[in-house]
C-alpha positions as CSV (number, residue, x, y, z in Angstrom):
1,M,-2.2,-43.2,28.4
2,D,-2.5,-44.5,31.8
3,D,0.1,-44.8,34.7
4,T,-1.4,-47.0,37.3
5,R,0.4,-47.6,40.7
6,P,-0.9,-48.6,44.2
7,D,-3.4,-45.9,45.3
8,V,-2.6,-43.4,42.5
9,T,-3.6,-43.3,39.0
10,V,-2.4,-40.8,36.5
11,A,-4.3,-40.2,33.1
12,L,-5.0,-37.8,30.4
13,A,-7.8,-35.5,31.7
14,R,-11.1,-35.8,29.9
15,P,-14.1,-33.5,29.5
16,D,-16.0,-35.1,32.4
17,D,-13.0,-34.2,34.8
18,L,-13.6,-30.4,34.3
19,D,-15.2,-29.9,37.7
20,A,-12.6,-31.9,39.5
21,L,-9.9,-29.9,37.8
22,G,-11.4,-26.7,38.6
23,D,-11.8,-27.5,42.3
24,L,-8.3,-29.0,42.5
25,A,-6.7,-25.8,40.8
26,A,-8.6,-23.6,43.3
27,R,-7.3,-25.5,46.2
28,T,-3.7,-25.9,45.0
29,F,-2.9,-22.6,43.2
30,P,-2.8,-20.5,46.3
31,M,0.0,-22.7,47.9
32,A,2.3,-21.7,45.1
33,C,1.8,-18.1,45.4
34,P,4.5,-16.0,47.3
35,P,3.5,-14.9,50.8
36,G,1.7,-11.5,50.6
37,T,-0.1,-12.2,47.3
38,R,-3.5,-10.7,47.8
39,R,-6.3,-13.1,47.9
40,A,-8.4,-11.1,45.5
41,H,-5.6,-11.3,42.9
42,I,-5.3,-15.2,43.5
43,D,-9.2,-15.6,43.3
44,Q,-9.2,-13.4,40.0
45,F,-6.3,-15.6,38.5
46,V,-8.2,-18.8,39.4
47,A,-11.4,-17.5,37.9
48,E,-9.7,-16.6,34.6
49,H,-7.1,-19.3,34.2
50,L,-8.0,-22.2,36.3
51,S,-11.8,-22.5,36.3
52,S,-13.7,-25.4,34.9
53,Q,-14.4,-23.2,31.9
54,A,-10.6,-22.5,31.4
55,F,-9.8,-26.2,31.6
56,A,-12.6,-26.9,28.9
57,R,-10.5,-24.5,26.6
58,Y,-7.2,-26.2,27.5
59,L,-8.7,-29.6,26.7
60,A,-9.9,-28.4,23.4
61,D,-6.4,-26.9,22.5
62,S,-4.3,-29.4,20.6
63,T,-1.1,-27.8,22.0
64,R,-2.0,-28.6,25.4
65,R,-2.1,-31.9,27.4
66,V,-3.5,-32.1,30.9
67,L,-2.8,-35.1,33.2
68,L,-4.8,-35.7,36.3
69,A,-3.8,-37.9,39.4
70,W,-6.5,-39.7,41.3
71,S,-6.4,-41.4,44.5
72,D,-9.5,-43.1,45.9
73,Q,-11.6,-41.6,43.2
74,V,-10.5,-38.0,44.3
75,A,-8.4,-35.8,42.1
76,V,-5.2,-35.1,44.0
77,G,-2.8,-33.5,41.5
78,Y,-2.5,-32.3,37.8
79,V,0.0,-31.0,35.3
80,M,-0.4,-29.1,32.2
81,M,2.0,-29.3,29.2
82,V,2.1,-26.7,26.3
83,A,3.9,-27.7,23.1
84,G,5.5,-25.0,21.0
85,D,8.0,-22.2,21.2
86,P,8.0,-20.0,24.3
87,Y,5.8,-16.9,24.0
88,D,7.7,-15.0,26.5
89,P,10.8,-13.2,25.1
90,A,12.7,-13.8,28.3
91,V,12.1,-17.6,28.2
92,A,12.8,-17.7,24.4
93,A,16.2,-16.2,25.1
94,V,17.3,-19.0,27.4
95,V,15.3,-21.9,26.1
96,T,16.8,-22.3,22.6
97,D,16.8,-26.0,22.0
98,R,13.8,-26.8,20.1
99,P,11.2,-28.3,19.9
100,T,10.2,-27.7,23.4
101,T,7.3,-28.2,25.7
102,E,6.4,-26.1,28.8
103,L,5.4,-27.7,32.1
104,S,2.9,-24.9,32.5
105,K,1.2,-26.2,35.6
106,C,2.2,-28.8,38.3
107,Y,0.1,-29.0,41.5
108,A,-0.7,-31.5,44.1
109,D,-3.0,-31.3,47.1
110,A,-1.2,-30.6,50.4
111,H,-2.2,-33.9,51.9
112,V,-0.2,-35.8,49.2
113,H,2.9,-33.7,49.3
114,G,5.9,-36.0,49.7
115,S,3.9,-39.1,48.6
116,G,5.2,-39.3,45.1
117,V,2.1,-37.9,43.3
118,A,4.0,-34.9,41.9
119,E,6.9,-37.1,40.6
120,R,4.5,-39.5,39.0
121,L,2.7,-36.6,37.4
122,V,6.1,-35.0,36.1
123,T,7.3,-38.4,34.9
124,A,4.2,-39.0,32.8
125,A,4.3,-35.3,31.6
126,L,7.9,-35.7,30.4
127,D,7.0,-39.1,28.9
128,L,4.4,-37.4,26.8
129,A,6.6,-34.6,25.8
130,R,9.3,-37.0,24.7
131,A,6.6,-38.9,22.7
132,D,5.5,-35.8,21.0
133,G,9.2,-35.1,19.9
134,A,10.2,-32.4,22.4
135,R,13.9,-32.2,23.0
136,T,13.5,-30.0,26.1
137,C,11.0,-29.2,28.7
138,W,10.9,-25.9,30.6
139,L,9.0,-24.5,33.5
140,G,8.6,-21.3,35.5
141,V,8.9,-21.3,39.3
142,N,8.5,-18.5,41.7
143,Q,11.8,-17.5,43.1
144,L,10.6,-17.7,46.7
145,N,9.0,-21.2,46.3
146,V,12.2,-23.0,47.4
147,R,10.2,-26.3,48.0
148,A,9.1,-26.3,44.3
149,Q,12.5,-25.5,43.2
150,R,14.0,-28.3,45.2
151,F,11.6,-30.7,43.8
152,Y,12.2,-29.7,40.2
153,A,15.9,-30.0,40.6
154,K,15.4,-33.5,41.7
155,Q,13.4,-34.1,38.6
156,G,16.6,-32.9,36.5
157,F,15.6,-29.3,35.9
158,T,18.1,-26.6,36.3
159,V,17.8,-22.9,36.4
160,V,18.7,-21.2,33.2
161,G,17.2,-17.7,33.5
162,T,14.4,-15.6,34.9
163,K,11.1,-14.3,34.0
164,T,8.0,-12.5,35.5
165,F,4.6,-13.9,36.3
166,D,1.5,-11.8,36.9
167,V,-1.1,-12.6,39.4
168,G,-3.7,-9.8,39.1
169,D,-1.7,-6.5,39.0
170,E,1.2,-8.1,41.1
171,V,4.3,-9.0,39.2
172,H,6.4,-12.0,40.7
173,D,9.8,-13.1,39.7
174,D,10.3,-16.7,38.6
175,Y,13.1,-18.7,37.7
176,V,13.0,-20.5,34.3
177,M,14.2,-24.1,34.8
178,L,15.0,-26.4,31.9
179,R,15.5,-30.1,31.4
180,T,16.9,-31.8,28.3
181,L,14.8,-34.9,27.4
182,A,17.2,-37.8,26.9
183,G,15.8,-40.4,24.6
184,T,13.6,-38.0,22.7
185,Y,11.3,-39.9,20.2
186,E,11.8,-38.8,16.7
187,A,8.6,-39.2,14.6
188,T,9.3,-40.6,11.1
């Protein structure tokens, strides 16, 4: 699956993209953390969950899909989708229309913010979720990240609840946002 537009290409990540994914994740994850999040905790989270080795595990997991955006042969954004029932009881309580897919990660380099890269990634991810038969898509976004909340609202997501998200030993408060996937593909 490729979505090619001028200057940006969005495609499923491949094993030879692991270094690009790890580098991109290390640059972009800190931007989404609330002010005051300790750098040591951010670095620990990146090492455990967003390293090249972590992405190798994600790419090998049949419930996960990673899409990568490229511009001039440089990785500039990525999303990760996770199919299946929510594992967090707070999310499961508010995301009841199944099957569902989580938009687990959505990050773009600061220099492409506002350029449409993130929108292209989310559109491609929602298309994948629909093709996989998902009826809904949900995500968690930090309650202090107003910019991301506005972006997701423009993509059709609405706040349906709250959950927590741990970065090191810091517990952050997230909104749970949900979008119904119109035109969901029904496999026969």
